[in-house]
N, C-alpha and C positions, 0 to 999 in steps of 0.2 A: 717560338718561345711564347708561352701564354701570357696574357695580360690579366690584371686582377679582375677586370670586368667580364672576361670570358673564360676564367679558370673553371675546370670541371667541378660540378657541384659535389662530387664525392668528397673533395678535400674540405668542404665546408661542414660536413656532418660532424656531430659531436663524437669525440672530444677534439677533433682536428680543426675546428673553426678558426683558431688563432694562428694556425700554421699557414703562412702566406707564401705563395710562389714556389712551393716545393712538392708538386704533385707526384713526381716519380718517387721521392723518398717516402711520402705518405703511403703510396700504394705498396711499397716494399714492407713497411712496418705494419700496415693493416694486415697484410697476408701473414706476416710472422706472428702477430698477436692472435690470429684465429686458427693457425695451423702449427701445432707443436713441432712438426717435421721441418718447418721452415724457420724455426726460432733458434738463434744462437744465444748462448748464455752470457756473452759479453760483446758489446757493441761500442764502436767509436764513431761518433757523429762529428764530422769536421765541416768547417765552412768559415768564411771570413767573418770578422766581428759584425754583428747586426744582421746576420743571415737567418737567425732564428733557431740556433742549435738547441738551446735550453727549452724553448717553447715546444719544439718537436719531441725532445726527450720526455717531457712531462706528459704530453699527449700520448706517447707510446706507453709510458708507465700506467696511465689511466686505463688504456685499452687492455693492457696485460693483467692488471689487478681486478678489473671488473668481472663479474660472473658471466655476463653476456653483453652483446652490443647495445642493449637497451637499458643497462644498469647505470643510468645517469647519476643517481645519488652517490654511488661509489666513485664514479669518475670525477664528479665535482669535488669530492673530498680529496682525491689525489691531486687535482689541479690546484687546490687551495693549500697543498702541502701539509694536510692534517691527517691523512690516512696512516694508520699504524704500519702498513706494509710498504711504505715508500720512505726511504732514508736519503736525504739530499745533503750534499756538501758543496757549498760555494764559499769562496773566501774573498774578503776585502783586503786581506793582508798580502804581503809580497809572495809568500809561498804557503802551500799546504804542509802542515807539520807531520812528522812521523806519528805523533800521538793521535792526530785526527785520522790518519790513514789506518792505524791499528784499530781504532774504534769502529771504522767502517767495516773492516774485515771481520771483526767480532760480530757485528750486527748482521753481516751477510750469511752467517751460519744459522741464524734463527729461522725456523719454519714460518711460513706465512700465517698470520693470526686470523685473518678474515678473508683475504682475497685469494686469487688463483696463484699469484706469484709474490715473492718479495723482490722489490726493485731498489737497486742502489744507484743513485744519480750523482755523478761527480761533474759539476758544471765547469770547473776550471782545472781539468786534468793536466793542462800544460804548465801549471804552477807547482809541479812536483819535481824535486831534485831527485837524483838517481837513487839515493838511499830510501827515500819515501816511496818511489815507484816499486822498488824491490819488495816492499811490504805487501803490495797488491798481487805479486806474480802468482803465487800458489792459489790464491782465492780466484783469480781470473782463469787459471788453467784448469782447476778442478772445483768449480762452484757446486754447491748443493743443487739437487735436481730442480728445485723450484725457486732459485734465485737468479735474477738477471741483472747484470752490470751495464750501465749506460754512461760512457765517458764522453765528454764534450771538449773539443779543442779546436783551435784555428786550422791546424793541419796535422797530418800524420807525422810529419817531421818533428813536431813539438813533443813527441813521446819517444821513449826508448824503443829500440827494435824488439826487445824482449816483450814489451807490452803490446806493440803492434802485432806481433805474431800470435797473440792469444785472443784477439778480438776480430770481429767482422766490421769492416769499415764502411761507412755510408757518407759520401761526399755530397754536400748541399750545393746547389747551383747559385751563381751570383745573379741577382736581379738587374735589369736595365735601369738606367737613370729615370726613364719615362715611367716605368712601373712603380718605382719608389715614390716618385713625385705624385702620381695618382693616388697611391695609398695614403701619403701624408696629407694631401689635400682633402681626401675623404674623411680621414680621422680627425683632423684639426679644424677644417673649414677655412684654412688660409688660402689666399689667392694662388691660382695655378702657377703663376710666374715665380712667386716666392717659394712654393714647394719645389719647383724645378731647380731653382738656384740652390736651395738647401740640399736636395738630393745629389746634385752635381758636386757641390763643395764637400759634402760628407762622403763622397766617393761610394755612394749606394749603401752606406751604413744606416739602417733604418732608424735606430735609436738616436744617432747623432743628427741625422737629417730632421727628425722631429724636433729636436732641441733647437737647431738653427732656424727652423721655420717659425718657431713660436717664441723665441727669445731674441729680442732686438740687440741686447747687450752682447750676446754670444756672437751674433753676426758682425757687430761692430768691432769686437775684440779680435776676431779672426782677420778682418780686413786690415786693422791697424797693425797687427803683427806682420802680415805679409808685406805691407808697404814699408814698415820699418826695416825689414831685412833687405828689401830692394834698395833702400837708401843707405845701406852700410858702405862707407867709402874708405875706412881705415881701421886700425886697431882700436883707437878710441871709440869709434862708433860701434865696433863689435862688442867691446866690453859693456858699453851703455845699453845696447839693445838686448844683449844676453841677460843683463840684470833685470831689465823691465819685463822680459818674457818670464823669468823665474818668479818675479814678484806677482805678476798677473796669474800665473799658474798656481802659486801658493794661495792667493786670495780666493781663487775659484775653488780650490780643494777645501779650504776652510769653510766656504759657504755651503759646499755640498755635504760636509760631515758635521758641522757644528750643531745643527738641530737634532740630528740623530744621537750625537754624543750626549747632549743635554738630556734627552729623553731617557737614554739608557742609564745615565747617572741618577736621575730622579727615580726611575723604576727600582734600581738597586737599593737606594736609600730607603724607599718605601718598604721594600721587601725585608730589609734588616731592621726596620723600625727606627730609622734616624731621620729627624726633621731636617729640612734644608737649612744650612747655616750652623747646625749643631756639630760639635766635634765628633769625629768617628772614633770609637773606642779602639785601643790597640789590638784587641782580639779580632776585630773586623777589618783592619787596615789592609790585610793581605787580599781580601776580596776587591777592595777599591783599587789597589795597586794592579791587580790582574786586569780589571776593566780598563784602567788607564793605559796599561801596556797594549792591550788589544786595540784601543782607540788610536794610539800612536802608530801602530803598524798599519792600521787602515788609512790613516792620514798620509803615511809614506806611500802606500799603494795609490791613493787618490792623486797625490802630487805627481808620481811617476806616470800615471795614466794621462794626466793632463799635459805633461811635457811631451809624452809620446804622441799625443794628438797634434800638438804644435809641429812636431817633426814630420808627422804624416802630411800636414798641410804644406809644409815646406817642400816635401818630396813632390807634391802635386804641382807646386810652383815651378820647380826646376825641371820637372818632367815636361811641363808645358813649353819651357824654353827649348828643350830638345826637340819636341814635336814641331815647333816653328822652324828650327834649324834644318829639319828634314822635310819641310814643306807640308806639314800636316796641321795647319792652323785651325781647321774645322773641328778638331777633336779636343779643344782646350777644356780643362776643368775650370780654370779661373778666367773666364771670358771677359769679366769686368776689368781685368788688368791687361787687356790685349796690347795697348799701346806701349806700356812699360816693358812687357815681356818681349815685344818685337824689337825694341831698342836693345835689350839685353842680348837677344838672340843674334843680332847683327854685330854687337860689340865683342861677344865672346866666341871662342872657338868651340866646336863640339867637344873636343877633349877636355876643355876647362869645365864645361857643364857636367860632363860625366864624372870628373874628379869630385865635384861638389856632391853629386848624387851618391857616389861611393862613400864619401865621408859622412853623409847623412845616414846611410845604412849602418856604418860603423858606430856612429854616435848612439843610435838606438840600441845596438848590442852592448855598448859600453855602459849605458844606463842600467841595463839588466844585470850587469856585473858590479853594481853599486859604485860606479864612478861618480864623483861629485857633479851634480847636474849643471851648476854654474860654469865650472871649468870645461865640461864637455861642450856646452853651448858656445862659450867663448872661442874654443878651438875651432868649432864648426864655422862660426861667422868670420874668423880670420881666414879660413879657407875660401869662404864666399868672396871676400874682398881681395884676396891675393891670387886665387886660382891654384894655390899650392897647399898641400897638407902640412901643418906645422910639424 
């Protein structure tokens, strides 16, 4: 498995320079971009969060649209998302709407205006419900000759079988912790030990590892959450800790979205000619309401993502307990909690730990089905303290 310092130089050539650790995928897509016989008109790029799905998709789009391999001006325009022949869809909301999918399909039937191909990139293809996915079916099955679809998702299982049957799948490899640590250290300049811990705690998610490595408060919040869960001893503790987790996730989500929300509001007010603090005329209130609705949906998505991240951390915690119970203590994710985890591994049966892990997986699925986050977490922590699913 190649490390970042000895990766083939071919992967570093423009526009592939930001695609890290995916040399086999790069080789496949380079060949497809240069040889029409090797090019499928619909691709599904899958890999775990942080593996670089979107980065690879845009590099491929740049290579497809450019007139030739040295056409850097065009490729830079594609990578900046400003080229007229690349249409991208990513969502900060819970799902991709039917209206958004229909707009993509309509756009896919336009001929390229300047480049060799028109490329449609769907960064969050796993956020389509069945009705929305069905909107894409015909466009994926019979796309125009010079249109290429690039769908990105964590796994093939996140899409309908009817979608999977119409695309060529490309699975990205998962990097090693040591590889991610070297990359983070090189990018940020943090100490190698901090980078290693961040990569391990992030479970090789590059974006999360970079945040943990550079944000003391994020590291501290993660540790406090894990220690709080380990300290749950009864129903009262479960309710208290669940409430604190939700509050922390809510505050984190607000911090991540507040600045963007304010900028969008100011931009819209400027566009429609309204000064800050001035009353919005009735005729323009619909535009403000639409913006506020989109921002609420984004806030909901951000909160859910934050809670899911906590659940991922908790899965790593109880996964470590199982590893200790099976005598595999050298492979812990949360090494800093070795003493506490060893005590738990001795006190619990393997069956009890597996019950908790099963309930964690169910809790993640429940949140996707719009179950109230606080109730879901309280139920989970009651299972942690009792060893039984409520």
